[in-house]
N, C-alpha and C positions, 0 to 999 in steps of 0.2 A: 634291904637286907643285904649284909656285908656275907660272899662265901656261902651264897645260898644257890643251888640247882633245882629246876623244874621239871619234871619228864611229866608230859602232858598229851593226853589225844584229845582231839571230837570226832564224836563220832556220832553221824547225821544216818538214823533209820527213817526209810521212805513212809512216809505218813504218820512217823510216830514222836516226831522231835529231835534231840539232839541231848548226848550226853557228853560232858566233859568229865575225865578222869584226870585226878593230878596226884602226883608225889613228889614232894617236897625234902631234900638233903642236905648235906654239906659239900657234898662233890658230886658231878656230876655221874661218876658209876654209882655211888650209894642209891641218889635218885633213880637211877634204870633199875636196880636191884628190888627197889623197895615198889617200885611200878609193876614191875615183872612179878611180885610177891603177890600182889593184892587185886591187880586189873585180871578182868575177865581176858583169859587167849587170844581171843580173837582180835581185841585192842591192842596188842603188842606188836603187831606190825605197821602201826599208825602212830606210834609214840614217837614225840620230837623232845631232846632236852635243850632247855636254853639257860642260861645265868640269869638270875633274877637280881645282878647288879647293875645292868641296865636298863632298867625301868624308862628312862629318858628316851633311851635311843631307837626303842623298839614298842610301837605297838601293841604287839601280841603279849610281849613281857608285863606290859601294863595293865592289858585285861588280865593277864594269868594271877598278876599278884593281888589284884582285888579282890579274888577268888579266895584268899588266905584271910582268916581271920586276925585281926590287929593284935589278939595277946600271943597267937601261934608265930607270928612275924618276931614280936618281941623276945617270945622264948625262943626260939631259933637263932636270933641276933646274939642273945645272952651268952647259950651254952657255945661250949666249942664244938667244931665243925665233926660231923659224924656222931654225935652224942644224941640228936636231936631230929626227929622224921616226922613229916605229916602226909595224910592222903585223903583223898575224898572224892565222890563222884557226885555230879550234878547233872538231872535229867529234867530237862523242858520238855513237856509235850505240845509239840504245835499246832497239834490236830483240831 
């Protein structure tokens, strides 16, 4: 994906599993704002922003990229930066 940025946070709750919160947008600031607008407040301090243009360079980015559905990736790539955003939460119960 060209010119896409992800703001994400992995939250590990003791004995309850892991939650990954992900916001994607055309600029780092838009990704941060989208994350802040939707994510629970207690997760905002653990947010990290990465460029999705560097999938092969960073294994974390490769994992984050697999969490974005293919139709969403295509839409983000086709539309001008700043016009499309994506947000999701994944929770895995490890108990």
